[in-house]
N, C-alpha and C positions, 0 to 999 in steps of 0.2 A: 224600537221593541224592547222588550225585559228582559233579562237573563236567562229565561228560562228559555230562549232558542238558541241554537246555534247558525250561525249563516250557511248555505250549502251553496253549491253550482247546478246549473239546468242538467248540467248529466246527475249529478246524482239522483236528483227529485225524480228523473224519467226512470232511475233504475226503482226506486220507490212504490212509483206510482204505475208501474209498467199494465200492472193487470187493473187500474181505471183509463187510462187517456187511449182517446179515440187519438188525437194528435200529439204527440211529443213534443214538449217544451224546445226551441229552436238554440243555438249558442249565440242565435244573433238578437235573442230577448233581451238583453242587455238593460231593458229599463225595468225591470223583475228584479224583484228582490227579493230570492229564497231562501227561509229559515225552515230550521227541522227543530222539534222538542223529541227528544226518546222516552217514550213510556205513558204513562196516563200522565194528565195535565188538571192541575184546579186550581182556577182564577178568584176569587174571594170577592170579587166587585165585576164590574163591568169589563170586556174585552173590544176592544175598535181595532178592525183591521187598517192600515193605510191603503190609500193606493199604491197600485202596481208591487203586492207585496202577495206572493203566494208563501202559505202558512201551514206544513205539513206536521202532522201531533199524530206520531206510533204509535196509536193506544188511545184509550178514551180518553176525553177531553169531560169536564165539568166548569162551566160559568154560571158563579151564584147572581150574577147581575142579568145584565142586557150585553148579550153578543151580536155585534154589528162589522157587517163585511165593509165593503165600499166600493159604490160606482156613481162616477161622476160623469162617465161616458165611454166611447168604445173603445181609447186609450189610456183612461184611467179607471182601472179596477182593481179589485183584489181577488184572489182564487183561497178557498179552506178547505186541507183533505184531511180527514181524521179518519183514521185506521182502526176503526174501534167505534164506540158506543159518542154519545154527543149527546150531554145533558145540560141546560143553559132554564133561566127564570122567566125570561123572554129575549126574543132574537128579530131583528131585523136584518133579512137577506134581498142583496139588492146587485150580487153576481155571482159567481159561480161555487157553491158549495157542493161537496162531494162528503157524504157519511157512508163508509163500508157497515156499521153496523143499525143500531138504531138512532133515530133522533128525538128526546121527550123536551117538549118546552112546558115551562108548569103553567106559562099564564100564555101569552100572545106572539106569534110569529105569523112576523107580516112578511112577508114576500112579493118584491115587483122589481124587472130589469127592464122595464119596457119592452119588454118579448127576445131578450139579447140572450141572457142567462139560463142555469139550470139548479135547481136544487135536487140532489139524487138521493137519495134513501135506500140504502139496501137490504135496511127491514123495515120497523114501524115507525110511522111517523107519526108522534101522538102532541098532539096539543088541547090546552084548551077551548082557544080560537087562533082559529088559521083565516088570514087574510091574505086571501090571492088577485092581486092586483098586473097581470102581466109579467107572470111568471111562468118557466115550464117546470112541474112540481113532477115528481119521480118515485114511486116508494111502491117496496114490497106489499104492505098494508099500511090502512088510514084508521086510525083512531082521534076522531078531534070532535069537543063538544058540540061546537058551534063553525061552522066555515061561510063567509063572509066573500062573496067576489063580485067579480064582473062577467064571467063568463058562465054560461047556461048549460055547459058541458059536463059541468062538476055535478050536477043533479043525477048525472047515471053512478057516481062514486055515493055521492051523499046524496039522498031525496029530499032532505032539509035544509037543502044549503042556500045561503039567502044571497039570490042575485040581482046586483044592481040595487040602486038607490042607497050610498052607505049611508046619507045623512039620517035615514030610519032606524041606524045600527048606531052609528058612533059621533058620539059630544060633535054638538055643533063646531068645534073652533078646531074638526079633526076632519071636516070637508073643506072643499072647494065649492065654486058656483052650482048650485042645483043637486050637491051630491052626490055628481059624476067623477070626480075624484077625492083620493083621499090627500092632505098634505102630510107628505113621509116627513118631512123633519118636526112637525108640532108632533107627529103622531111618533116619532124615536124621542124626541125628550119625553114624553109625558113615558114612557116605557122607561126610561134611563129613570124617572124618578118614582117608576112601582106604583104609578096611579092607574084607575079602571081609564078604558077607553069607552065603554058603552053608554048608552044611554039610561 
């Protein structure tokens, strides 16, 4: 973790996140590393959270490149809490991310946690492309140009959502057999390089 953050303990994290957490962190969560940035934060390139890292930004956060959290399994994950607005060029969301203000992703927001975690945005969630593949997404309002998902219920929010067969929309090297699933590591790599992912 960079010098932009200071280590804190679970007690301080619970104080900062008292209005957000349904279940406070426990003192026995000794595998977690809690870090805090006070005030607004601007990252000039990509920003990757590590497994078992809980990052709290007490202000707005802006990432010039690709913002990615970490989700390997139920025991190895990251959590990001932004107590303000969050902006990024691209974003890969596989674990819990909570933004109290607006989330603005200039290009692609990819959300997949195998239905284990939530992306919560208190205000407007905006993105050029939102790809939801097994992730709980909550928001005040939604403003996305293109929504790609495997969940038919998204059409209740965005009638022109592209549902199913990712192969029709995404480049061939990004989708698995029969277009039924996305190769997340390949997608993340392309987003880090700022490449187009659409056919």
